[in-house]
C-alpha positions in Angstrom: -11.2 -19.1 -15.1 -12.1 -20.0 -18.5 -11.5 -23.5 -19.5 -10.7 -22.3 -23.3 -9.0 -19.1 -23.0 -5.1 -18.0 -23.1 -3.5 -15.8 -20.3 -1.7 -13.4 -22.3 2.4 -13.1 -21.2 3.5 -11.0 -19.1 4.1 -7.5 -20.2 8.2 -6.7 -20.3 8.9 -3.4 -17.8 12.3 -2.2 -18.0 13.4 -1.8 -14.7 16.7 -0.7 -14.8 18.9 -3.1 -12.1 22.2 -0.6 -11.9 21.7 3.2 -12.3 24.5 6.0 -13.0 24.3 8.5 -10.5 25.5 11.1 -11.9 22.9 10.7 -14.6 20.3 10.9 -11.3 21.8 14.3 -10.3 21.6 16.3 -14.2 18.2 14.8 -14.4 17.5 16.7 -11.3 19.1 19.9 -11.8 17.8 19.7 -15.5 14.1 19.2 -13.8 15.1 22.2 -11.1 15.6 24.2 -14.1 12.8 24.3 -15.8 10.9 23.9 -13.1 12.4 27.3 -11.8 12.2 29.0 -15.4 8.0 27.9 -15.6 7.8 30.4 -12.0 10.2 33.4 -13.4 7.2 32.7 -16.6 4.4 33.3 -13.9 3.0 29.6 -15.2 2.0 26.8 -12.7 5.0 24.4 -12.5 4.0 20.8 -13.4 4.5 18.7 -9.7 7.0 16.7 -10.5 7.5 14.3 -7.2 10.8 13.3 -6.4 11.5 9.6 -6.4 14.1 9.3 -3.6 11.7 10.8 -0.6 9.4 7.5 -1.6 12.1 5.1 -1.3 11.5 2.8 1.5 8.8 4.0 2.9 6.6 1.6 2.6 8.9 -1.4 4.8 9.9 1.2 7.3 6.2 1.7 7.9 5.7 -2.2 8.0 7.8 -2.3 10.6 6.7 0.9 12.4 3.1 -0.8 12.8 3.6 -4.3 13.4 4.8 -3.3 17.2 1.8 -0.8 18.0 0.1 -3.4 16.9 -2.8 -4.4 19.7 -3.2 -7.9 19.8 -7.1 -9.9 21.1 -7.5 -10.9 24.3 -7.6 -14.7 25.0 -10.5 -13.8 27.7 -12.2 -11.5 25.0 -12.4 -13.9 22.0 -13.5 -16.6 23.9 -16.8 -14.3 25.0 -16.9 -13.4 21.8 -17.2 -17.2 20.5 -20.4 -18.0 23.1 -22.6 -14.6 22.5 -22.1 -16.0 18.6 -22.7 -19.3 19.9 -26.3 -18.3 21.5 -26.9 -16.5 18.8 -26.3 -18.8 16.6 -28.7 -21.7 18.6 -31.3 -18.3 19.1 -31.3 -18.8 15.2 -31.4 -22.0 14.2 -34.5 -23.3 17.5 -36.1 -20.1 17.8 -35.3 -19.6 21.7 -32.6 -19.0 24.6 -33.7 -21.8 26.0 -30.6 -24.6 26.4 
């Protein structure tokens, strides 16, 4: 962070809070019709991901990963700390004598 630089304001993101389900359905139908038309002409259709298939996946994966997460056993943590202390002592003194 510089002392004399000013921050630029955030850019406006026009995210709609309220959506029209009817308009969304119509947009999907138009996109599907264009895709089928491209297939009929023999062209490679443009890939357009379906937003509905991605909705809620991030939070779902967070919830799923939390219970499966394995915790470090306290005995293993203490053993690692002891080994690190011995290594630190060796690096500081040059010998393993205490």
